[in-house]
N, C-alpha and C positions, 0 to 999 in steps of 0.2 A: 504494500500500500504506500503510495507516494503522496506527499502533501501537494496541494495546489500552489499556484504562484504566490499566494499570500502566506504560505507556510502552514496552512490549516488542513488538517486531515478531515475530509468530508465523508461521513458515513450515512447520514440521513436516519430516518426512522427504522428501527429494528423491532420486528415482532416475531416471537417464537411461541408456538402453541402445540401441545401434544395431549394425546389420550393416554391414560394409565388405567389399571384395573379398577380403580375406585372413582374415576371421573375424568375431568379435563383440567389442564393447567394452561393458563394464558399468561404470557409475559410480554412486556414492552419497555422500551427505554422511556425516560421522562423529559427529554429535551425537545424544545420547539425551536426550529431554525427557519431563517429566511436567508436562503443562499448559504453563505459561509458564516453568517452571524447567528449566534445563539440568542434568541429573544426571550426564552423562558426555560428555566432549569427544573421546574416542578409541574409539568403538565400531566394530566391523567389521560392516557390513551386506551384505558380499559373501562368500558361503560356497560351498565346493566340494561338489558332489553326487557327482561322479565325476571322473576325471582330465581328461575333455574337456567337462565340464558344470559351470557355476557358476550361482548363484542370488543375486538381490538381494532383500532382505526389507524389508517395511514393515508397520505395524500393531503388534499386540501381540507383543513379543519372545518371550514364553513360547509363544504359539501358533505363530509361524513356526518357531521352533527345534524344536518337537516335530514339526511336519510335515516339516521338513528331515531330522530323525533317522530317521523312518519311510521317507522316500524314499531316503535313503542306504542303509539296510538292504536294502530291496527291490531297489535298483539293483545292489548288491554281489551278491546272490543271482542276479539276472538275468544279470549278466555272467559269473558262474561257470558257470551252466547253458549259456549260449550260447558260452562260450569266446571272447568278443570284447567290444569296448567297446559300451556301451549308447548308443543314439541319443538325441538331444536330445528328439525327439518323444515317446519312451517315458517319459522322465523328466517331461516337462511333463504328459503325460496322467495319470501316476500321482499327481503332486501335485494336479492338478485334481480327480481322483476323491476324494482325501482331503479337500480343501477343500470341495467341493460336498456330499459326504455329511455333513459336519459344519458346514454353513454357519450353523446356529442357534447354534453354540457357539464358533466361531472368528472372530477378527479378523485374518486373515492375508492379506496381499497379496504376491504373489511375481512376479518376472520371472526366467525361466529361459532361459539362453542357452548356446550351446556350438558346437563344431565336430564335424561328422560325417565320418569318414574315407571312408565308403561314397559319400557324395554329393560330398565335397570342398568343402562350403560350410558356412557358419555358419547357425544357426537361432536364432530368438528368439520366446519365447512369454510372454504376460502372463496372470497369474491374479489378477484383482482380488478384493477381499473379496466373498464370495458364491459363488465357485467357477466362473465361466465361464472359457473358454480362448480366447485370441485370439493368432493368429500374425501377426507384423508385422515390417516392416523396422526400425522403431524403436519403443521403448516408453518411456513416462514414467509413473512411479508415485509413490505416497506422498501424504501430506496436503499437501506443498509442491508438488505437481505442477501446481496451477492457475496458479502463477506461471511455470512452465516451458513450459506450452502456448502462452503468448503469444509466447515466443521461437521455438518450433519450428514454429508454424503459419504 
């Protein structure tokens, strides 16, 4: 890894999430950057969508937070109608539809994970920028993910 012309090592957002036998672990760095400048050192990139579902965000903060607000709203309505907790797959599919249908306007990369009581297992889904949906046992995301792939492969 080489520093840029300013002598700054630019790694960007780094998200790492994996499934284990008791559930799901989501991890993210806490820095917010604008180019090579760190504008915040204590940002929360892990957000709750429902009591059993969390989301890790990368890309444009405005875009990801707006998608997350819509998903939370629809998941709340869904759980009220069904009178039970929403499954992780439903949350991931809803977020994927929002990201895909607006792919020309959004720079939102999400990893959605959680625990389903019905199956008794954790689930993990990645929605990269562009809106595809990938189910996996582990996910790596963000602009700093290229450095992490070397460790995980």
